[in-house]
C-alpha positions as CSV (number, residue, x, y, z in Angstrom):
1,M,-25.5,13.3,-30.7
2,P,-28.3,11.5,-32.2
3,D,-26.9,8.1,-34.4
4,R,-27.3,9.5,-37.7
5,G,-27.8,5.8,-39.2
6,T,-23.9,4.9,-38.9
7,G,-24.7,2.1,-36.2
8,A,-22.2,4.5,-34.0
9,E,-22.4,7.6,-32.3
10,V,-19.2,9.8,-32.7
11,D,-19.5,13.5,-31.4
12,V,-18.5,16.0,-33.6
13,F,-16.5,17.8,-31.6
14,V,-14.4,14.7,-31.2
15,A,-14.4,14.1,-35.2
16,I,-13.0,17.9,-35.5
17,A,-10.7,17.7,-32.5
18,S,-7.8,16.2,-34.5
19,P,-6.1,18.8,-36.8
20,V,-5.6,15.9,-39.2
21,R,-9.4,15.5,-39.7
22,R,-9.7,19.5,-39.7
23,A,-7.3,19.2,-42.8
24,H,-9.5,16.5,-44.4
25,I,-12.4,18.1,-44.1
26,D,-11.0,21.2,-45.8
27,G,-9.9,19.3,-48.5
28,M,-13.1,17.8,-49.0
29,A,-14.7,21.2,-49.1
30,A,-14.4,21.6,-52.5
31,R,-15.1,17.9,-54.4
32,P,-15.0,14.5,-53.3
33,L,-11.5,13.1,-53.0
34,P,-9.8,9.7,-53.0
35,V,-8.1,8.5,-50.0
36,R,-4.7,8.7,-52.0
37,D,-5.4,12.6,-52.8
38,L,-6.4,12.6,-48.8
39,A,-3.5,11.0,-48.0
40,A,-0.9,13.3,-50.3
41,G,0.9,15.9,-47.8
42,F,0.6,14.2,-44.5
43,S,3.6,12.0,-43.3
44,I,1.0,9.3,-41.7
45,S,0.3,5.9,-43.2
46,R,-2.6,5.2,-45.5
47,P,-4.3,3.2,-42.6
48,A,-3.9,6.0,-40.4
49,V,-5.7,8.3,-43.1
50,S,-8.4,5.6,-43.4
51,Q,-8.8,5.7,-39.4
52,H,-9.2,9.6,-39.5
53,L,-11.9,8.7,-42.6
54,R,-13.8,6.3,-40.6
55,V,-14.2,8.6,-37.5
56,L,-15.5,11.7,-39.9
57,R,-17.9,9.2,-41.3
58,E,-19.2,7.7,-37.8
59,A,-19.8,11.6,-37.0
60,S,-21.4,11.8,-40.2
61,L,-19.3,14.7,-41.6
62,V,-18.5,12.8,-44.8
63,S,-19.9,9.8,-46.8
64,E,-18.2,7.6,-49.1
65,E,-18.9,6.5,-52.3
66,R,-17.2,3.4,-54.6
67,V,-16.0,4.5,-57.8
68,G,-14.7,1.5,-59.7
69,R,-11.7,0.2,-57.2
70,E,-11.3,3.4,-55.4
71,R,-13.4,5.3,-52.4
72,R,-14.1,9.0,-52.8
73,Y,-14.9,10.6,-49.6
74,Q,-17.4,13.6,-49.8
75,L,-17.8,16.3,-47.1
76,T,-21.8,16.0,-45.6
77,P,-21.1,19.4,-43.4
78,A,-24.7,19.3,-41.9
79,P,-23.4,18.0,-38.3
80,L,-20.9,21.2,-38.2
81,W,-23.9,22.8,-37.0
82,D,-24.0,20.9,-33.8
83,A,-21.0,23.0,-33.1
84,A,-22.2,26.2,-34.3
85,P,-23.7,27.3,-31.0
86,W,-20.9,26.7,-28.7
87,L,-18.7,28.7,-31.6
88,S,-20.8,31.1,-31.6
89,H,-20.2,32.0,-28.1
90,Y,-16.4,32.7,-28.8
91,E,-16.8,34.8,-32.0
92,R,-17.0,38.3,-30.0
93,F,-13.4,36.9,-29.1
94,W,-12.4,36.7,-32.6
95,R,-14.0,40.0,-33.6
96,E,-12.5,41.6,-30.6
97,R,-8.5,40.5,-31.9
98,L,-9.4,41.0,-35.4
99,K,-10.1,44.9,-34.5
100,A,-7.2,44.9,-32.5
101,L,-5.0,44.0,-35.2
102,R,-6.7,46.3,-37.6
103,E,-5.6,49.0,-35.1
104,V,-2.0,47.9,-35.2
105,L,-1.9,47.9,-39.0
106,G,-3.8,50.8,-39.4
107,D,-3.5,51.8,-43.3
108,Q,-1.5,48.7,-44.1
109,V,-4.6,46.3,-44.6
């Protein structure tokens, strides 16, 4: 993965490998969030949340902005396109599974 100006190279696959980081990405999809909001709902410490955010920043998946005394993190989804070609290979399996589920559920859906 090319360096995107962060001074470090973190592969997007490494960044999205953690379920905690994927949850943070989902949380930031709607709007920028401060660390306290991102930490809510997790039983990990704030320093651990900050470490996850550092990985996401190094992969250029989030940007950080200081607003007063807090830092807000915003999703920058463009690097996810790096994962798209690999993921698209598996899309046919998902479609087959969903088709099988529809057949099992029949008219219930």
